[in-house]
A tleap script that builds the chain and sets N, CA, C and O, in Angstrom:
source leaprc.protein.ff14SB
mol = sequence {
  NMET LEU PRO PRO ARG THR PRO ARG ALA LYS
  ARG ARG ARG THR LEU SER SER ARG PRO SER
  GLY ALA GLY SER THR LYS ARG GLY THR THR
  THR LYS PRO HIE VAL ALA ILE LEU GLU HIE
  ALA ILE ARG SER GLU LEU LEU PRO GLU LEU
  ALA GLY ARG TYR ARG SER GLN LYS ASP VAL
  ALA GLY ARG GLU GLU ARG ALA LYS LYS LYS
  LEU ASP GLY ILE VAL ILE ALA ALA THR HIE
  MET LEU MET ALA THR LYS SER GLU PRO PRO
  LYS LYS ALA PRO TRP GLN LEU THR ALA SER
  VAL ALA ILE VAL CYS VAL VAL VAL LEU VAL
  TRP LEU ALA PHE LYS ILE VAL ARG CPRO
}
set mol.1.N position { 0.846 -1.173 0.000 }
set mol.1.CA position { 0.000 0.000 0.000 }
set mol.1.C position { 0.892 1.236 0.000 }
set mol.1.O position { 1.875 1.292 0.739 }
set mol.2.N position { 0.560 2.215 -0.813 }
set mol.2.CA position { 1.342 3.442 -0.927 }
set mol.2.C position { 0.949 4.436 0.146 }
set mol.2.O position { -0.211 4.479 0.555 }
set mol.3.N position { 1.900 5.239 0.610 }
set mol.3.CA position { 1.554 6.269 1.592 }
set mol.3.C position { 0.713 7.350 0.923 }
set mol.3.O position { 0.822 7.552 -0.287 }
set mol.4.N position { -0.119 8.045 1.686 }
set mol.4.CA position { -0.954 9.093 1.090 }
set mol.4.C position { -0.084 10.234 0.565 }
set mol.4.O position { 0.933 10.580 1.166 }
set mol.5.N position { -0.491 10.807 -0.547 }
set mol.5.CA position { 0.258 11.916 -1.142 }
set mol.5.C position { -0.097 13.213 -0.445 }
set mol.5.O position { -1.247 13.446 -0.074 }
set mol.6.N position { 0.906 14.047 -0.277 }
set mol.6.CA position { 0.659 15.353 0.313 }
set mol.6.C position { 0.170 16.291 -0.774 }
set mol.6.O position { 0.518 16.115 -1.942 }
set mol.7.N position { -0.628 17.282 -0.414 }
set mol.7.CA position { -1.091 18.236 -1.432 }
set mol.7.C position { 0.090 18.919 -2.108 }
set mol.7.O position { 1.150 19.082 -1.504 }
set mol.8.N position { -0.096 19.312 -3.347 }
set mol.8.CA position { 0.979 19.901 -4.150 }
set mol.8.C position { 1.575 21.140 -3.486 }
set mol.8.O position { 2.785 21.355 -3.557 }
set mol.9.N position { 0.750 21.948 -2.850 }
set mol.9.CA position { 1.253 23.178 -2.244 }
set mol.9.C position { 2.165 22.909 -1.059 }
set mol.9.O position { 3.014 23.740 -0.735 }
set mol.10.N position { 2.006 21.764 -0.406 }
set mol.10.CA position { 2.799 21.488 0.787 }
set mol.10.C position { 4.072 20.718 0.492 }
set mol.10.O position { 4.931 20.590 1.364 }
set mol.11.N position { 4.211 20.193 -0.738 }
set mol.11.CA position { 5.419 19.455 -1.067 }
set mol.11.C position { 6.608 20.385 -1.161 }
set mol.11.O position { 6.479 21.540 -1.565 }
set mol.12.N position { 7.759 19.875 -0.787 }
set mol.12.CA position { 8.987 20.654 -0.870 }
set mol.12.C position { 9.447 20.682 -2.321 }
set mol.12.O position { 9.584 19.636 -2.956 }
set mol.13.N position { 9.684 21.883 -2.843 }
set mol.13.CA position { 10.087 22.007 -4.239 }
set mol.13.C position { 11.605 21.990 -4.328 }
set mol.13.O position { 12.284 22.797 -3.693 }
set mol.14.N position { 12.128 21.066 -5.120 }
set mol.14.CA position { 13.559 20.986 -5.357 }
set mol.14.C position { 13.802 20.685 -6.817 }
set mol.14.O position { 12.878 20.370 -7.567 }
set mol.15.N position { 15.048 20.784 -7.205 }
set mol.15.CA position { 15.434 20.477 -8.570 }
set mol.15.C position { 16.078 19.101 -8.678 }
set mol.15.O position { 16.682 18.782 -9.702 }
set mol.16.N position { 15.958 18.289 -7.647 }
set mol.16.CA position { 16.647 16.999 -7.667 }
set mol.16.C position { 16.039 16.039 -8.676 }
set mol.16.O position { 16.760 15.216 -9.240 }
set mol.17.N position { 14.757 16.116 -8.919 }
set mol.17.CA position { 14.151 15.229 -9.912 }
set mol.17.C position { 14.068 15.953 -11.243 }
set mol.17.O position { 13.761 17.144 -11.307 }
set mol.18.N position { 14.346 15.215 -12.298 }
set mol.18.CA position { 14.328 15.815 -13.625 }
set mol.18.C position { 12.903 15.927 -14.131 }
set mol.18.O position { 12.086 15.040 -13.883 }
set mol.19.N position { 12.591 17.015 -14.842 }
set mol.19.CA position { 11.287 17.080 -15.474 }
set mol.19.C position { 11.214 16.087 -16.625 }
set mol.19.O position { 12.244 15.630 -17.120 }
set mol.20.N position { 10.017 15.756 -17.046 }
set mol.20.CA position { 9.866 14.738 -18.085 }
set mol.20.C position { 10.529 15.169 -19.381 }
set mol.20.O position { 10.444 16.332 -19.775 }
set mol.21.N position { 11.184 14.234 -20.037 }
set mol.21.CA position { 11.802 14.491 -21.330 }
set mol.21.C position { 13.189 15.093 -21.251 }
set mol.21.O position { 13.778 15.384 -22.292 }
set mol.22.N position { 13.735 15.294 -20.064 }
set mol.22.CA position { 15.046 15.925 -19.951 }
set mol.22.C position { 16.115 14.866 -19.769 }
set mol.22.O position { 16.039 14.057 -18.845 }
set mol.23.N position { 17.104 14.866 -20.638 }
set mol.23.CA position { 18.257 14.022 -20.448 }
set mol.23.C position { 18.249 12.724 -21.204 }
set mol.23.O position { 18.915 11.777 -20.785 }
set mol.24.N position { 17.534 12.634 -22.285 }
set mol.24.CA position { 17.538 11.386 -23.036 }
set mol.24.C position { 18.683 11.334 -24.038 }
set mol.24.O position { 18.851 10.328 -24.728 }
set mol.25.N position { 19.475 12.404 -24.129 }
set mol.25.CA position { 20.602 12.440 -25.061 }
set mol.25.C position { 21.904 12.500 -24.288 }
set mol.25.O position { 21.902 12.597 -23.061 }
set mol.26.N position { 23.019 12.443 -25.006 }
set mol.26.CA position { 24.332 12.505 -24.363 }
set mol.26.C position { 24.531 13.859 -23.695 }
set mol.26.O position { 24.056 14.885 -24.181 }
set mol.27.N position { 25.228 13.843 -22.594 }
set mol.27.CA position { 25.540 15.093 -21.907 }
set mol.27.C position { 26.629 15.833 -22.651 }
set mol.27.O position { 27.560 15.227 -23.182 }
set mol.28.N position { 26.506 17.137 -22.683 }
set mol.28.CA position { 27.542 17.956 -23.293 }
set mol.28.C position { 27.347 18.179 -24.775 }
set mol.28.O position { 27.974 19.074 -25.342 }
set mol.29.N position { 26.501 17.400 -25.424 }
set mol.29.CA position { 26.311 17.567 -26.861 }
set mol.29.C position { 25.066 18.366 -27.183 }
set mol.29.O position { 24.915 18.841 -28.309 }
set mol.30.N position { 24.175 18.523 -26.228 }
set mol.30.CA position { 22.941 19.251 -26.480 }
set mol.30.C position { 22.566 20.066 -25.253 }
set mol.30.O position { 23.074 19.829 -24.157 }
set mol.31.N position { 21.688 21.012 -25.445 }
set mol.31.CA position { 21.236 21.834 -24.330 }
set mol.31.C position { 19.816 21.494 -23.930 }
set mol.31.O position { 19.219 22.225 -23.140 }
set mol.32.N position { 19.249 20.406 -24.447 }
set mol.32.CA position { 17.882 20.026 -24.096 }
set mol.32.C position { 17.694 19.829 -22.591 }
set mol.32.O position { 16.713 20.324 -22.037 }
set mol.33.N position { 18.594 19.128 -21.919 }
set mol.33.CA position { 18.409 18.995 -20.459 }
set mol.33.C position { 18.446 20.345 -19.754 }
set mol.33.O position { 17.671 20.593 -18.830 }
set mol.34.N position { 19.348 21.213 -20.193 }
set mol.34.CA position { 19.446 22.524 -19.553 }
set mol.34.C position { 18.176 23.325 -19.792 }
set mol.34.O position { 17.670 23.962 -18.868 }
set mol.35.N position { 17.656 23.307 -21.001 }
set mol.35.CA position { 16.440 24.054 -21.314 }
set mol.35.C position { 15.271 23.523 -20.496 }
set mol.35.O position { 14.476 24.300 -19.968 }
set mol.36.N position { 15.165 22.205 -20.391 }
set mol.36.CA position { 14.066 21.614 -19.633 }
set mol.36.C position { 14.166 21.961 -18.151 }
set mol.36.O position { 13.163 22.323 -17.535 }
set mol.37.N position { 15.346 21.856 -17.577 }
set mol.37.CA position { 15.490 22.170 -16.151 }
set mol.37.C position { 15.348 23.673 -15.909 }
set mol.37.O position { 14.874 24.091 -14.853 }
set mol.38.N position { 15.759 24.490 -16.891 }
set mol.38.CA position { 15.587 25.939 -16.771 }
set mol.38.C position { 14.099 26.301 -16.788 }
set mol.38.O position { 13.657 27.131 -15.995 }
set mol.39.N position { 13.334 25.690 -17.677 }
set mol.39.CA position { 11.896 25.938 -17.706 }
set mol.39.C position { 11.240 25.490 -16.406 }
set mol.39.O position { 10.361 26.172 -15.879 }
set mol.40.N position { 11.670 24.343 -15.893 }
set mol.40.CA position { 11.136 23.858 -14.617 }
set mol.40.C position { 11.477 24.831 -13.484 }
set mol.40.O position { 10.638 25.109 -12.628 }
set mol.41.N position { 12.700 25.342 -13.484 }
set mol.41.CA position { 13.113 26.274 -12.429 }
set mol.41.C position { 12.347 27.587 -12.528 }
set mol.41.O position { 12.025 28.193 -11.506 }
set mol.42.N position { 12.055 28.028 -13.735 }
set mol.42.CA position { 11.290 29.264 -13.897 }
set mol.42.C position { 9.869 29.066 -13.381 }
set mol.42.O position { 9.349 29.904 -12.644 }
set mol.43.N position { 9.241 27.953 -13.770 }
set mol.43.CA position { 7.873 27.682 -13.310 }
set mol.43.C position { 7.808 27.533 -11.796 }
set mol.43.O position { 6.851 27.985 -11.166 }
set mol.44.N position { 8.820 26.904 -11.212 }
set mol.44.CA position { 8.817 26.635 -9.775 }
set mol.44.C position { 9.475 27.737 -8.967 }
set mol.44.O position { 9.532 27.656 -7.740 }
set mol.45.N position { 9.970 28.760 -9.637 }
set mol.45.CA position { 10.672 29.874 -8.986 }
set mol.45.C position { 11.885 29.381 -8.193 }
set mol.45.O position { 12.097 29.779 -7.048 }
set mol.46.N position { 12.671 28.513 -8.822 }
set mol.46.CA position { 13.862 27.954 -8.183 }
set mol.46.C position { 15.135 28.331 -8.934 }
set mol.46.O position { 16.097 27.562 -8.935 }
set mol.47.N position { 15.158 29.493 -9.569 }
set mol.47.CA position { 16.351 29.906 -10.314 }
set mol.47.C position { 17.588 30.040 -9.416 }
set mol.47.O position { 18.678 29.682 -9.862 }
set mol.48.N position { 17.478 30.536 -8.174 }
set mol.48.CA position { 18.681 30.616 -7.340 }
set mol.48.C position { 19.325 29.255 -7.078 }
set mol.48.O position { 20.551 29.142 -7.059 }
set mol.49.N position { 18.499 28.216 -6.876 }
set mol.49.CA position { 19.062 26.882 -6.629 }
set mol.49.C position { 19.785 26.370 -7.873 }
set mol.49.O position { 20.865 25.789 -7.772 }
set mol.50.N position { 19.187 26.586 -9.046 }
set mol.50.CA position { 19.817 26.160 -10.297 }
set mol.50.C position { 21.118 26.926 -10.530 }
set mol.50.O position { 22.115 26.348 -10.961 }
set mol.51.N position { 21.103 28.213 -10.246 }
set mol.51.CA position { 22.322 29.008 -10.399 }
set mol.51.C position { 23.408 28.522 -9.448 }
set mol.51.O position { 24.586 28.516 -9.806 }
set mol.52.N position { 23.028 28.118 -8.252 }
set mol.52.CA position { 23.999 27.586 -7.302 }
set mol.52.C position { 24.647 26.302 -7.800 }
set mol.52.O position { 25.836 26.072 -7.580 }
set mol.53.N position { 23.863 25.473 -8.469 }
set mol.53.CA position { 24.432 24.234 -9.015 }
set mol.53.C position { 25.445 24.523 -10.111 }
set mol.53.O position { 26.513 23.913 -10.147 }
set mol.54.N position { 25.117 25.449 -11.003 }
set mol.54.CA position { 26.061 25.782 -12.069 }
set mol.54.C position { 27.272 26.544 -11.508 }
set mol.54.O position { 28.385 26.412 -12.016 }
set mol.55.N position { 27.045 27.331 -10.466 }
set mol.55.CA position { 28.158 28.064 -9.854 }
set mol.55.C position { 29.160 27.103 -9.236 }
set mol.55.O position { 30.364 27.358 -9.256 }
set mol.56.N position { 28.665 25.995 -8.685 }
set mol.56.CA position { 29.582 25.008 -8.109 }
set mol.56.C position { 30.378 24.286 -9.204 }
set mol.56.O position { 31.491 23.824 -8.950 }
set mol.57.N position { 29.823 24.184 -10.414 }
set mol.57.CA position { 30.538 23.545 -11.520 }
set mol.57.C position { 31.569 24.477 -12.142 }
set mol.57.O position { 32.424 24.029 -12.907 }
set mol.58.N position { 31.500 25.769 -11.825 }
set mol.58.CA position { 32.451 26.723 -12.389 }
set mol.58.C position { 33.884 26.436 -11.956 }
set mol.58.O position { 34.831 26.786 -12.661 }
set mol.59.N position { 34.043 25.806 -10.807 }
set mol.59.CA position { 35.377 25.525 -10.284 }
set mol.59.C position { 35.928 24.186 -10.761 }
set mol.59.O position { 37.105 23.899 -10.538 }
set mol.60.N position { 35.126 23.374 -11.398 }
set mol.60.CA position { 35.554 22.059 -11.875 }
set mol.60.C position { 36.304 22.236 -13.195 }
set mol.60.O position { 35.837 22.930 -14.098 }
set mol.61.N position { 37.452 21.610 -13.290 }
set mol.61.CA position { 38.271 21.743 -14.498 }
set mol.61.C position { 37.534 21.169 -15.708 }
set mol.61.O position { 36.974 20.075 -15.644 }
set mol.62.N position { 37.542 21.914 -16.802 }
set mol.62.CA position { 36.914 21.478 -18.028 }
set mol.62.C position { 35.450 21.864 -18.154 }
set mol.62.O position { 34.861 21.688 -19.221 }
set mol.63.N position { 34.852 22.381 -17.101 }
set mol.63.CA position { 33.434 22.755 -17.141 }
set mol.63.C position { 33.228 24.257 -16.937 }
set mol.63.O position { 32.089 24.720 -16.871 }
set mol.64.N position { 34.310 25.016 -16.838 }
set mol.64.CA position { 34.186 26.442 -16.527 }
set mol.64.C position { 33.389 27.191 -17.589 }
set mol.64.O position { 32.475 27.955 -17.279 }
set mol.65.N position { 33.757 26.953 -18.861 }
set mol.65.CA position { 33.129 27.701 -19.953 }
set mol.65.C position { 31.642 27.364 -20.073 }
set mol.65.O position { 30.805 28.253 -20.228 }
set mol.66.N position { 31.327 26.078 -20.000 }
set mol.66.CA position { 29.933 25.662 -20.120 }
set mol.66.C position { 29.105 26.180 -18.947 }
set mol.66.O position { 27.976 26.633 -19.134 }
set mol.67.N position { 29.667 26.113 -17.736 }
set mol.67.CA position { 28.950 26.601 -16.558 }
set mol.67.C position { 28.715 28.100 -16.657 }
set mol.67.O position { 27.653 28.594 -16.277 }
set mol.68.N position { 29.721 28.833 -17.174 }
set mol.68.CA position { 29.560 30.280 -17.323 }
set mol.68.C position { 28.459 30.599 -18.332 }
set mol.68.O position { 27.674 31.525 -18.127 }
set mol.69.N position { 28.401 29.835 -19.416 }
set mol.69.CA position { 27.379 30.045 -20.441 }
set mol.69.C position { 25.987 29.761 -19.860 }
set mol.69.O position { 25.035 30.494 -20.131 }
set mol.70.N position { 25.879 28.711 -19.074 }
set mol.70.CA position { 24.594 28.365 -18.477 }
set mol.70.C position { 24.181 29.399 -17.434 }
set mol.70.O position { 23.000 29.733 -17.329 }
set mol.71.N position { 25.140 29.910 -16.662 }
set mol.71.CA position { 24.829 30.958 -15.693 }
set mol.71.C position { 24.351 32.225 -16.394 }
set mol.71.O position { 23.448 32.903 -15.903 }
set mol.72.N position { 24.950 32.547 -17.536 }
set mol.72.CA position { 24.493 33.712 -18.302 }
set mol.72.C position { 23.050 33.520 -18.759 }
set mol.72.O position { 22.262 34.466 -18.739 }
set mol.73.N position { 22.705 32.314 -19.166 }
set mol.73.CA position { 21.325 32.021 -19.553 }
set mol.73.C position { 20.361 32.179 -18.395 }
set mol.73.O position { 19.243 32.661 -18.575 }
set mol.74.N position { 20.787 31.776 -17.203 }
set mol.74.CA position { 19.945 31.917 -16.021 }
set mol.74.C position { 19.752 33.387 -15.678 }
set mol.74.O position { 18.653 33.805 -15.312 }
set mol.75.N position { 20.817 34.170 -15.798 }
set mol.75.CA position { 20.721 35.611 -15.521 }
set mol.75.C position { 19.749 36.269 -16.498 }
set mol.75.O position { 18.942 37.111 -16.104 }
set mol.76.N position { 19.828 35.884 -17.768 }
set mol.76.CA position { 18.916 36.454 -18.765 }
set mol.76.C position { 17.473 36.070 -18.443 }
set mol.76.O position { 16.577 36.909 -18.532 }
set mol.77.N position { 17.241 34.808 -18.071 }
set mol.77.CA position { 15.882 34.367 -17.721 }
set mol.77.C position { 15.361 35.119 -16.503 }
set mol.77.O position { 14.197 35.519 -16.470 }
set mol.78.N position { 16.218 35.314 -15.501 }
set mol.78.CA position { 15.800 36.036 -14.302 }
set mol.78.C position { 15.502 37.492 -14.630 }
set mol.78.O position { 14.565 38.074 -14.084 }
set mol.79.N position { 16.300 38.086 -15.524 }
set mol.79.CA position { 16.058 39.476 -15.917 }
set mol.79.C position { 14.726 39.600 -16.645 }
set mol.79.O position { 13.973 40.544 -16.407 }
set mol.80.N position { 14.434 38.659 -17.523 }
set mol.80.CA position { 13.151 38.688 -18.231 }
set mol.80.C position { 11.986 38.528 -17.261 }
set mol.80.O position { 10.955 39.185 -17.414 }
set mol.81.N position { 12.143 37.661 -16.267 }
set mol.81.CA position { 11.079 37.492 -15.270 }
set mol.81.C position { 10.879 38.770 -14.472 }
set mol.81.O position { 9.749 39.151 -14.165 }
set mol.82.N position { 11.981 39.429 -14.139 }
set mol.82.CA position { 11.884 40.665 -13.375 }
set mol.82.C position { 11.214 41.767 -14.176 }
set mol.82.O position { 10.399 42.521 -13.646 }
set mol.83.N position { 11.558 41.859 -15.461 }
set mol.83.CA position { 10.957 42.881 -16.314 }
set mol.83.C position { 9.484 42.585 -16.590 }
set mol.83.O position { 8.705 43.507 -16.831 }
set mol.84.N position { 9.099 41.326 -16.559 }
set mol.84.CA position { 7.719 40.951 -16.864 }
set mol.84.C position { 6.779 41.191 -15.686 }
set mol.84.O position { 5.567 41.294 -15.878 }
set mol.85.N position { 7.317 41.283 -14.478 }
set mol.85.CA position { 6.455 41.509 -13.326 }
set mol.85.C position { 5.973 42.950 -13.336 }
set mol.85.O position { 6.746 43.880 -13.570 }
set mol.86.N position { 4.700 43.116 -13.081 }
set mol.86.CA position { 4.120 44.457 -13.083 }
set mol.86.C position { 3.982 44.938 -11.655 }
set mol.86.O position { 3.556 44.202 -10.765 }
set mol.87.N position { 4.346 46.169 -11.464 }
set mol.87.CA position { 4.157 46.767 -10.150 }
set mol.87.C position { 2.892 47.606 -10.189 }
set mol.87.O position { 2.451 48.043 -11.252 }
set mol.88.N position { 2.329 47.818 -9.042 }
set mol.88.CA position { 1.106 48.606 -9.006 }
set mol.88.C position { 1.436 50.076 -9.234 }
set mol.88.O position { 2.514 50.533 -8.852 }
set mol.89.N position { 0.533 50.813 -9.845 }
set mol.89.CA position { 0.811 52.219 -10.126 }
set mol.89.C position { 0.940 53.000 -8.825 }
set mol.89.O position { 0.332 52.639 -7.817 }
set mol.90.N position { 1.730 54.068 -8.844 }
set mol.90.CA position { 1.890 54.860 -7.624 }
set mol.90.C position { 0.549 55.457 -7.185 }
set mol.90.O position { -0.243 55.917 -8.007 }
set mol.91.N position { 0.323 55.439 -5.910 }
set mol.91.CA position { -0.935 55.946 -5.379 }
set mol.91.C position { -0.865 57.450 -5.184 }
set mol.91.O position { 0.166 57.998 -4.793 }
set mol.92.N position { -1.970 58.096 -5.463 }
set mol.92.CA position { -2.045 59.535 -5.269 }
set mol.92.C position { -2.246 59.841 -3.788 }
set mol.92.O position { -2.798 59.034 -3.039 }
set mol.93.N position { -1.792 61.008 -3.388 }
set mol.93.CA position { -2.006 61.440 -2.016 }
set mol.93.C position { -3.488 61.757 -1.836 }
set mol.93.O position { -4.138 62.220 -2.773 }
set mol.94.N position { -4.019 61.515 -0.659 }
set mol.94.CA position { -5.430 61.837 -0.417 }
set mol.94.C position { -5.678 63.339 -0.592 }
set mol.94.O position { -4.819 64.163 -0.276 }
set mol.95.N position { -6.852 63.673 -1.095 }
set mol.95.CA position { -7.142 65.081 -1.366 }
set mol.95.C position { -7.157 65.901 -0.081 }
set mol.95.O position { -6.873 67.098 -0.118 }
set mol.96.N position { -7.479 65.288 1.048 }
set mol.96.CA position { -7.485 66.019 2.318 }
set mol.96.C position { -6.081 66.498 2.676 }
set mol.96.O position { -5.908 67.608 3.179 }
set mol.97.N position { -5.093 65.669 2.419 }
set mol.97.CA position { -3.712 66.051 2.699 }
set mol.97.C position { -3.279 67.190 1.788 }
set mol.97.O position { -2.640 68.140 2.238 }
set mol.98.N position { -3.623 67.096 0.510 }
set mol.98.CA position { -3.271 68.149 -0.445 }
set mol.98.C position { -3.933 69.465 -0.044 }
set mol.98.O position { -3.291 70.515 -0.077 }
set mol.99.N position { -5.204 69.419 0.333 }
set mol.99.CA position { -5.918 70.634 0.739 }
set mol.99.C position { -5.311 71.218 2.010 }
set mol.99.O position { -5.189 72.437 2.128 }
set mol.100.N position { -4.931 70.373 2.957 }
set mol.100.CA position { -4.336 70.858 4.213 }
set mol.100.C position { -3.009 71.556 3.950 }
set mol.100.O position { -2.746 72.620 4.510 }
set mol.101.N position { -2.175 70.969 3.107 }
set mol.101.CA position { -0.884 71.584 2.787 }
set mol.101.C position { -1.095 72.903 2.059 }
set mol.101.O position { -0.360 73.859 2.306 }
set mol.102.N position { -2.070 72.981 1.177 }
set mol.102.CA position { -2.351 74.226 0.460 }
set mol.102.C position { -2.807 75.320 1.418 }
set mol.102.O position { -2.387 76.471 1.295 }
set mol.103.N position { -3.663 74.963 2.370 }
set mol.103.CA position { -4.141 75.955 3.353 }
set mol.103.C position { -2.985 76.450 4.213 }
set mol.103.O position { -2.881 77.649 4.472 }
set mol.104.N position { -2.118 75.550 4.658 }
set mol.104.CA position { -0.964 75.956 5.471 }
set mol.104.C position { -0.053 76.872 4.669 }
set mol.104.O position { 0.456 77.851 5.215 }
set mol.105.N position { 0.166 76.590 3.404 }
set mol.105.CA position { 1.019 77.452 2.562 }
set mol.105.C position { 0.411 78.838 2.406 }
set mol.105.O position { 1.117 79.842 2.491 }
set mol.106.N position { -0.896 78.896 2.177 }
set mol.106.CA position { -1.562 80.200 2.035 }
set mol.106.C position { -1.458 80.979 3.332 }
set mol.106.O position { -1.184 82.178 3.298 }
set mol.107.N position { -1.665 80.345 4.464 }
set mol.107.CA position { -1.573 81.033 5.761 }
set mol.107.C position { -0.157 81.561 5.986 }
set mol.107.O position { 0.007 82.698 6.428 }
set mol.108.N position { 0.850 80.771 5.696 }
set mol.108.CA position { 2.235 81.209 5.881 }
set mol.108.C position { 2.572 82.363 4.934 }
set mol.108.O position { 3.241 83.312 5.342 }
set mol.109.N position { 2.126 82.299 3.696 }
set mol.109.CA position { 2.381 83.387 2.743 }
set mol.109.C position { 1.688 84.681 3.171 }
set mol.109.O position { 2.273 85.758 3.059 }
set mol.110.N position { 0.466 84.589 3.653 }
set mol.110.CA position { -0.246 85.787 4.135 }
set mol.110.C position { 0.479 86.362 5.344 }
set mol.110.O position { 0.651 87.578 5.434 }
set mol.111.N position { 0.904 85.522 6.265 }
set mol.111.CA position { 1.622 85.984 7.449 }
set mol.111.C position { 2.924 86.687 7.046 }
set mol.111.O position { 3.244 87.751 7.576 }
set mol.112.N position { 3.690 86.083 6.092 }
set mol.112.CA position { 4.927 86.700 5.622 }
set mol.112.C position { 4.652 88.024 4.923 }
set mol.112.O position { 5.412 88.979 5.087 }
set mol.113.N position { 3.592 88.091 4.156 }
set mol.113.CA position { 3.247 89.355 3.462 }
set mol.113.C position { 2.941 90.446 4.485 }
set mol.113.O position { 3.373 91.583 4.296 }
set mol.114.N position { 2.220 90.147 5.551 }
set mol.114.CA position { 1.944 91.143 6.587 }
set mol.114.C position { 3.227 91.560 7.306 }
set mol.114.O position { 3.382 92.727 7.668 }
set mol.115.N position { 4.130 90.629 7.511 }
set mol.115.CA position { 5.405 90.963 8.181 }
set mol.115.C position { 6.256 91.867 7.299 }
set mol.115.O position { 6.955 92.743 7.807 }
set mol.116.N position { 6.208 91.669 5.991 }
set mol.116.CA position { 7.015 92.508 5.084 }
set mol.116.C position { 6.377 93.891 4.944 }
set mol.116.O position { 7.078 94.903 4.956 }
set mol.117.N position { 5.053 93.934 4.812 }
set mol.117.CA position { 4.363 95.195 4.600 }
set mol.117.C position { 4.370 96.034 5.875 }
set mol.117.O position { 4.606 97.240 5.801 }
set mol.118.N position { 4.129 95.455 7.009 }
set mol.118.CA position { 4.119 96.175 8.299 }
set mol.118.C position { 5.359 95.791 9.104 }
set mol.118.O position { 5.379 94.756 9.770 }
set mol.119.N position { 6.368 96.612 9.040 }
set mol.119.CA position { 7.600 96.294 9.780 }
set mol.119.C position { 7.498 96.481 11.272 }
set mol.119.O position { 8.469 96.245 11.991 }
savepdb mol mol.pdb
quit
């Protein structure tokens, strides 16, 4: 009997398992595994973990160039995600605050005018 499955939202998200279709070809000859894991990381919001894996390969002899190229791809994907996110428009100040500041400015200007006119 299998143990009950936990709901999808409560499962721990990691990159340890490969997404479907990734890695059926030789390593180093194609970028299909990288593209598949990159898409999975984007969907799961796990780009920092993927970048950490490639960063650790940067120090391995013979893999520096490939790891650097893959890290550049991750940076580009993260930049596109950042640019695609929309922020809410800036909120206007409440009209009561604007009116209060205007009244205070008028009062100060009138007071200064009386001080200049009547020494």
